[in-house]
N, C-alpha and C positions, 0 to 999 in steps of 0.2 A: 556667527564663531564657527570655528571649522570643528570637526572630530578628530583632524592629523594634519600639523604642520610636518612637511619634512622639509630639511635645509640641504638643499645640494640636489640638482638635476642631472649628476652622471647616470650611468648604468643602472645601479644600484637605487640611486634614490626615484628614478622614471619608472622600473621595475617596480618596487615596492606601492608607488602611486596606482600603477593597473591592475595590484594585486587587490590591496583595498577596495578600489573603485568596483571590482566583480562583487562587493558585497554591498555595494551602494552607500560607502563610505566617503562623507563630505572632505576630499584632500586638496592640500594646497599646497605647492612644491613653490620653496623659493630658491633663487638661484642669483647668488651673487655676480656672476658675470653676466654682459649685457651680450656678447656676441658670440656664436659656438668657437669651440679652439683652433688657434688657424694651423696649426700642426695634425697632418693626418698619418697618426703613427698607427700601423698595420696593428692588432691583437687578433689572437687568435682565441676561437672561444672551442673548448672543450667538452667531453663527450657529455658528460652530465647537464654542463647549461645548454646543448643542441637537446637532448632530451626533455627539458623543461620549458624550452621555445617550443620545441613539439605541442609538451603536454598544454599550453595556451593556444596552438594556432599559429606562431609567430615564426617559425620556421620557414615557412617559405616564402615569407616576406623579406628574409636576411640571405637566404641561398642565394639571390641574383647579384649581389653587391660583395660576396666573397669567395674563395680560392678555396676546394677544399685540400687537403693536405694527408698523408699517411699518419695514423696513430702512433707514431714512432719517433725513437730519435732524440727526445725531449725533456729525457732525465737525463741532467748533468752533461749535455749536450753529446751522449755516448751514441753512436751510429747504429744502432739494431733494429732489426726490421720487426713489420708488426707482429706484435703477439698472436700467439691461435687462441680460438675460444674467450677472445671478448665479448662481454652478454653485452651487447647493445645493438640496438637498428641504426643505430649513428657513431659507430665506430672508426671516426674521423676529425681532423679539426678541420674548423673553418675562419682563415687568414681574411680578417675584415678589419677595412678601419673604423677607429673607434669612433671619430664624429659621426661615423655613419649608423654605428649601434645607438649610440645616445639620440641621434634625431629618430630613427625609427621607435624606437622607444617612449619616449617623449609624444610624436605622434600617435602611439597607441593607448596611453596613458590621457592624453587629451581628449580621443575617439571615446575612451568610455566616460567621459566626465570631470576628471581632474583638471584642476585651474594650476596653470605655469606661468609665475612671473618672475621673468628675467630682471638683474642689475638690482637686485634687494639681499644686501647681506645682513645679516642676524647678528648682531652685537650683543644683546643682552637676554635675559631668559629669566622670569621666576615663576613659582610653581607651586601648586596650593593643592588640596585635596579634590579640588572639582577640577584642574586644568592644569593650563601651561600660557602664561601672556610671554611673547615674544615681539622682542623691542627691534625694531630695524635700523641702518644706519643714518636713515634721514628723522626718525625719531617718530615712526609710526609704531603702535604696540597694535598688537594682533593676538585674538586670542583660541587658542585650541584645548580637546580635550586630552590630547598629546602632541608629543614631539619628537621626531626622527632625525638624526644628526646623519645624515647622509654626505658629509661637507669633507670629505679628504683627509689627507694624513694631516692636514695642519687646522683640524676640525677645531673650529668655534665654539662649538657646541659641546664637546669636550671640554675645552678647556675651562667655559662657563662652568660648567658641573662640577671641575673639580676633580674626577675622574683620571687617576695615575694609568701612566701607559711607559710602565717597565719594558727594559729590551738592552739590546746593543745601539749606540750609535755608528753611522756612517764611520767604516775605515777607508774605504776608497770609492772613486766614482767611474764610471764607465758611461763612454760615450757612444750612442745609437744613433741612426739615422738612415735615410736612404735616397741615395744622391747618382750623379754620373759619374764616370770616370774617365780617363784621359789616355790609358795604354791597353795593348790586348787582354782578349780572356786567356791567354797562354802565359803571358806575363804575370797576371795577376796568381794564375796557379802555382806556377812554379815557385813562387816569393812567399805564397800564404801554406803550403804544404810544410814548408820547413819547418817556420811561426809554430802553428799548430799545435809542435810537437810538444813546447814547452809554454806557450801561449794559448791556453784555454778560453778567455775571455778576448777574442780577437778574431773575426772573421769579416770579408768581403766575399756574397754570396751573390749572384746573377740573381735579379727580382722580375726580372720581365720586361720588355719595353726598352730595353737598354740601361735600366739603373740595376745598382746593386744593393744591397744590405750590408750596412756597414757597423761593425761593432769593433771597439778598440776602448784601452783601457785610458784613461787619463789621466794625470798630473796631479794628485792631491785631492782634496774634497770642496768643489765649486756649490754655489748659491742655485740650488735645483729650481728655486722660483725662475731661474733666467735658464734661455737653452742657449746651448753651447754653440759657439759661431764654427761656421767654416772653416777658421784660420786655425780653433782649436783643435778640429779634425784632422787639418794636415799637421799640423804638428804632433798629435798624438802617434798620425801613423807614421810619419818618419822616425821619431823617438823608437815605436818598437820594429818598426820592418825596414829603415833604411831610406824608405820613399812614400809619398803622399797619393802614388798610382794617380793625380793628377786629377783628383776628386774635385766638383764641380756640379752645380744645380740642384742644390738639396731640396726635395719634396719634402722631406720632414725632418727634423732633428730634436735629440733630446737628452738627457742624462739622468743616469737614476746611480742609487748609492748602494748601499747593501746593510742601511740600516734593518734592524727587526726587532719589532716591538708589538705589544699587545695590551689591547685595556684591561683594568683590573676589573671590569665589571661591565654589563653591556647594559646595564640599566637600574638608573636611579630615581625611584618613584615613576611619575609618567614623562621621563623623556627615558628616551633609548640611542641606543648606537648601531651602524653598522655599515658595511663595504672598510675602506681604507680609515673610517674615523675609530674605525674600531681597532686594525691593525693594517699592519705593513711588512712590509720584506722585499728582499730583493728579487727581481722580475723572472730568474731563474725558471726555467719549466711554463711561464706564462699563466701564473696560477692566481696574481691578485683580482682583475675585473669580473673572474668566474665563481672566485670564492665570495667577493659581494654580492653578486647576482644572486648565488645561492642562500645568502641572508635573508634577502629578501622574500625569496620566494618560503623560507621558514618563516620568520617573522608576518609577511602579510596576513593571512589568512588568522594568524593565532591574535593580532593587534584588531582586527576585522571582527572577530568574536567578542572581545572585549568592547568594542565599541557598540557592538549591535545586541550586547547583553544576553549571550549564551553561554560565552565563555566559562567551564570549570574555570573553580578558585585560584588553579595551580598551572591553569594552560599558558599563560603570558610568561611566569618564569620558566617554562621550560627552551623558549627561545636561547636564553644565554645556556642553559643547563648541555644543549645541545650543539650551538655552534661555539660555544668557547674553545671544548674540547676540538673540534674539526679545525680551529684556527691556529691551537697550540701544533697539531700535527703537520699542518702546510707550513707553518714557521721553521717547527725541526726539518721536513725533508730539503726545505730550501737553504737553512743552514749547511746542510751535507752537502746539499749539490753546489755550494761556493765551496765548500770547502776542496770539493773533488776538481773544483776550476783553478785551484792554488797551483803555482808553479814549483814550489819546495817538493821537496825530494818524498816525503812523509804521505802528502795527500795522492802524488803523481802515483806511488807505488800502491797505495788505495785505490786510486783509481783503475791500472790494469788489473789487480784484484777484481774488480767489481765487471770489468769490463768482461775478461774470462767467465764469471757468475751468470751475467745475462745472455750468456749463451743456452742456459736452462731457457727453455718457454718459462715457466712457473716462475722463477725470479725478474723475469723481463716483463712479465705481464702484471705480475702485484705492481711493481713500478709505475707501470704508465698506469694502472687503476687506480693508484694512489693519487695521481698527479690528476688524472683526469676525474677523480669525486666520484668515481661509480663502486668503490670499494667502502664507500662510508656507512656505517650502521650506529644508528642511535639506540639509547640502551631502553630497551622498553621492559625490560625483565627476563625473568627464563623463558624460553620456546624455540621454535627451530632455528635454524638458522634466517632464514629468509623475515624473519620479527625485523623490523627495524630497519630492515635495507630497503631500497626503492627497487620498484618493481619494473623491469622492463618492460618496453613495449611490444604487447605481444597481439596477436590475434584474436578477436572477439566474434561473435554473431554480426555485430555490428560494422565492423570493421577492423579501425585498431585501436586498442584500449586507448592511447594517450588522448584521440581525438573526444573520450568520453569524459576527458578532466578540462575542458576548454573553458567551462564557466568557475573554476578555481571551487569547488564543490567535493565532499568526500564521496567514495564510490564502494560499496558494497557487492564482490565479485562473487556470486550462489552460483556452486555448480550444484547444489543440490535440488534447488526450485523449491525450498519448505523453509526460508529466513526471512525476512523482511527489516526492513528500516524503521518500519513502524513510526513513532512520534518525532522520530527525525529525519523525515522525508523533507521537511524544508531545509534541509543543511546535507543530504545525503542522501543520494541516486543508487538505484536500485538494478543491477543487471542479473538475472537468472539466465544461466549459460553455462554447456558441460566445459570448457574451455579447455580444450585439448592441451594447452600449453602448460598448464598449471598443473603441479603435480602433488598439491594440497588441496585441503578439500573445499574452505572457504576464504576468501581475503577481505578485510576491510582495508581501503586503501586513505589516508588524508591527502588533503588538496597538492600537498607538495608529491603525493606520487609515494611517500614511504610506506611500507606496510603493518598498520595499528595493531593488528589481529590476524591469527590463524585458529581453524576449526569448525563444527558445524551444531553447535550448543545455541539454542536463540539465546538462552539466561547469559551464557558467556558474552556472546556477542551484545547484549544489550547494558551489561556491565561496561562494557568496552565501550561502547558507542556514548555512554553518560561518560565516561573518561575521557575521549576526546572532544566529544561536540553539546558536553550537558545535558543538562532536562530535557527528556521527550516533551514535546505541544499535545494537551490532550490530557 
């Protein structure tokens, strides 16, 4: 019997498996595909995801496989410079092939002791007060204490649970890919400059190595289970630009729609949902993969606490309470960005106005922080503005703060030298350090880097340690 079975070994499922293994949870990951995806779609890791990777010592593994880009110009593709004052040591985007992320995260999870089985599709589930029975396509039945559906937008787990997935269906498709062209760059620039004035869902951008990133509206709504053909790209380009630019030799191609849906709940008994199984939205702003990975970081330590037996009664419920509103905000900002890409006069007028407003650094920074997820604040009750927010990577006596979070434990930053984690020392590390970069007395960090308490009173600290980390030992 496993402690947790995870359906789906994409970025969310692999990251969740690794987080659970940090706490010695017995994990099995079931991936229905037998081979890695053949497409090499480039995705962007945003600031908050880069911070989380740094917290677990993974960022140095990822950097050689990606390309850094400025953290700017990705809100509705409005071209503005990097705003001043981004509060992070990782204020950039990392463009990286999605299969590389999946491979590295899966290797990380396996290295920590997770078991991963490919070619195993979940077809049924039954749960009771003790656990979940999972049935596979071949009839095999497996038992675990919990099941987490990280199995994508067409989640089988969500469907078996009967959890509603309300929202808006897709109204239009967009084709996206990376390929070579057969005309000079000067000709491409001349043609696309005029088109971009009225068609925001269109571009041909040099991507390096002689290839171009291509984005073009499609006619109608196609089957997203099937990748588009090169001929579809040529037809769509001719319809919009009057030429297909001689595109050839695609490296990867995909289609996406603008469907926007959010699961009515993230938990039903011993079964939970994360990543695209819980929310889908248009890819404008590049938030989807990042949102799923951040779900995994929020859920991992809480589910591990439940399995290990020290979780406070309501801790696992805070996963939905915290992450559902975050997803709602992401869905709203992608709806807004999608409208700003419209060719209609009204949205075009709003886009012109917002483009002017983004000349104000505060507006530009607010929108970038929203998409990059460094503006997220969980509701932990009354307190300073820092309470509920993530703490940036700062200098501490032992080096960098995030280096102290590699084990996925809580961390008490004690500037007074008078506090103690006492009976919680098996779950919470303690650093007595004056920490010049902090302007508050002392801070308790959760394993996901969010500030759970601020103060300098031991009794108050003990109450908050119990709130997040259960009863003390001894």
